[in-house]
C-alpha positions as CSV (number, residue, x, y, z in Angstrom):
1,M,92.3,-76.4,-44.2
2,S,95.3,-74.3,-42.7
3,E,95.5,-73.2,-39.6
4,K,95.3,-69.3,-40.8
5,E,92.0,-71.1,-42.4
6,A,90.6,-72.6,-39.4
7,T,91.4,-69.2,-37.1
8,Q,89.6,-66.9,-39.4
9,Q,86.6,-69.1,-39.4
10,K,86.4,-70.0,-36.2
11,Q,86.2,-65.5,-35.3
12,K,83.5,-65.7,-38.3
13,P,79.9,-64.8,-36.6
14,R,77.9,-67.7,-38.0
15,Y,74.2,-66.5,-38.7
16,R,71.1,-69.0,-39.5
17,V,68.3,-68.2,-42.1
18,T,64.9,-69.5,-40.9
19,V,62.2,-69.5,-44.2
20,F,58.6,-69.9,-42.8
21,P,57.6,-72.5,-45.4
22,N,53.5,-72.3,-44.6
23,W,54.6,-68.3,-44.8
24,C,56.7,-67.8,-48.0
25,K,54.3,-67.3,-51.0
26,G,57.3,-68.1,-52.9
27,C,57.6,-63.9,-54.4
28,D,61.9,-65.2,-54.8
29,L,62.8,-60.7,-53.7
30,C,65.1,-62.4,-51.0
31,I,66.6,-64.6,-53.4
32,E,67.5,-61.4,-56.4
33,F,68.6,-59.4,-53.7
34,C,70.9,-61.7,-51.4
35,P,74.5,-60.9,-51.9
36,T,76.2,-63.7,-51.4
37,G,73.6,-66.2,-52.7
38,V,72.8,-67.9,-50.0
39,L,68.4,-68.5,-50.2
40,E,67.2,-70.7,-53.3
41,H,63.9,-71.4,-55.1
42,Q,63.2,-75.3,-54.5
43,P,59.6,-76.4,-56.5
44,G,57.3,-77.3,-54.2
45,I,58.7,-75.7,-51.2
46,N,59.6,-71.9,-52.4
47,V,62.7,-70.3,-50.8
48,V,65.3,-72.7,-49.1
49,A,68.5,-71.6,-47.1
50,V,71.1,-73.8,-49.4
51,H,74.1,-71.8,-48.2
52,P,73.5,-70.5,-44.6
53,E,77.6,-70.4,-44.3
54,R,77.4,-67.9,-46.7
55,C,74.7,-65.7,-44.2
56,T,76.8,-62.5,-43.4
57,A,74.0,-61.5,-41.8
58,C,72.8,-57.9,-43.4
59,R,69.1,-58.8,-42.8
60,W,68.1,-57.1,-46.5
61,C,65.8,-60.8,-46.8
62,E,64.6,-60.4,-43.4
63,L,63.4,-56.9,-43.4
64,H,62.2,-56.8,-47.2
65,C,59.6,-60.0,-47.4
66,P,56.6,-59.1,-48.2
67,D,55.2,-61.9,-45.6
68,F,57.9,-61.8,-43.1
69,A,58.7,-65.3,-43.5
70,I,61.9,-65.3,-42.7
71,F,64.3,-64.2,-40.3
72,V,68.2,-64.6,-39.5
73,T,69.7,-64.8,-35.9
74,E,73.7,-65.1,-34.9
75,I,74.5,-68.9,-33.5
76,D,75.3,-68.9,-30.4
77,E,78.8,-71.1,-30.8
78,T,78.1,-72.6,-27.1
79,E,75.3,-74.0,-27.9
80,P,75.0,-77.1,-30.0
81,E,73.6,-76.1,-33.4
82,T,69.8,-77.5,-33.6
83,E,67.9,-77.2,-37.0
84,P,64.3,-75.1,-36.3
């Protein structure tokens, strides 16, 4: 990775996409309309954020989920990243 790419990546905001599997009924609305392909359907699990680095925080998934099963939050760069 070049120095320019590294600088751009550091400046780009990062987001955490949390999907609560016991709330999700697997309607796949979030998958169909995600503009960057963050979410995928996994057998037996329903929806999973397989590419969270692509999230632009448009929050379409969060706002339109009929089950309120998805939350998008900004990752604070000063805190160590942990799994929810």
